[in-house]
N, C-alpha and C positions, 0 to 999 in steps of 0.2 A: 455555480456555487461559489460563494465568497470564501476566501481564506481568512477573512477577518472575524470569524466567529469568536465570541468571547463567552466564557462560562457565565451563567447567570449567578447572582450572589448566593442563591440557595444551593448551588452545585448541581442543578438539574442537568439532564442530558438533552434538553430540547434543541440546543445548538450544535450538538455533536455531528461531525462529518459522517453522514450515513454511508457514503461511498466507501470510506475506509472501515467503518464499523462492522461491515459484513465479515463474518469470520474468515472466509477463504481469502478475501482481499486484505484483511488485516495481517494474516499470516504472510502473504506475499509481500506486502509493504514492509513488514518487520524484517524479513530476510534480506530484502534489497537495501534497507536502511543501513545495515552493518557492513555492506560490501560496496565496492565501486560499481560492479556489474556482475551479472550471473547469467549463465546460459539456461535455456528453456528446460533442457533435460535435467540439469542439476536442480532447478526449482521444482520440477515435477517430482523428483525423488525426495527432496527435503519437505515438501508440503503434503505429499501423498495425494495430490490432486490428479485426476485423469488428464489426458492430453486435451480433450474438449473442454473440460471444466477450467483448466488453467488458461487455455486460449480465450475463453469467454471473459474471465475476470481480467486478464491482461488487456483485452480490447476496451473494457470499461475504464480501466485506469489510464490507458493511452488516450482515450477520448477526453478525459478530464485533464490531460497533460500532466499527470502525476508520474508517468513512466515514459521512457523512450525505448522503442523497440528497434534494434539494429539487426538487420538481416544481412548475412554475409556468407561466404563459402570458406571452409577450411579444407583445402585441397579441392576435391570434387564434391564434398558433402556440404549441404546447407547447414547453417548454424544461426540460431536466433539468440541474440543477447538482449537482456533487459537491464535497465538502470533507472534509478529515480532521477527525476528532473529536479531543478532547484525548487520549483513549485511543489513537487511531491515531497521533498525533504521538509519543506516548511509546513506543509499540511500534516505530515506525520508527526513532527515535533509538536505542533499545536494540538493535534488529536491526543497525543500522549499526555500533554500537560492538562488538557481538559479531563481526561480519564482520571489522572492523579487527583485533580481538584474534586471530582465527583466522589471518589473513594475516600478522600480525606474528610469530606463533609457528611459522610454517613453517620447517623446517630449510633452511639455505642450501646 
């Protein structure tokens, strides 16, 4: 999927990043956009997603190289941290701008 999507002159959504546009992934990306990183449990609580649902969306974003997943231990407990990659930040900024363009071009 190219990060070079540009909105069409009529402000249509045909080139919108469908990976980010899915509501749960949009929520996840928005939360990660405003922090350096966040742990899995925190994101689960903030997004109201189940463990399995968050894990599934996390995997799709990781495959696209939009997020980095860091698995480590805190003491003897496993801890999973998520953070946006540079590619993910760029994709989210672009998505945000495209959505603003679409909304701005709506007829009144």
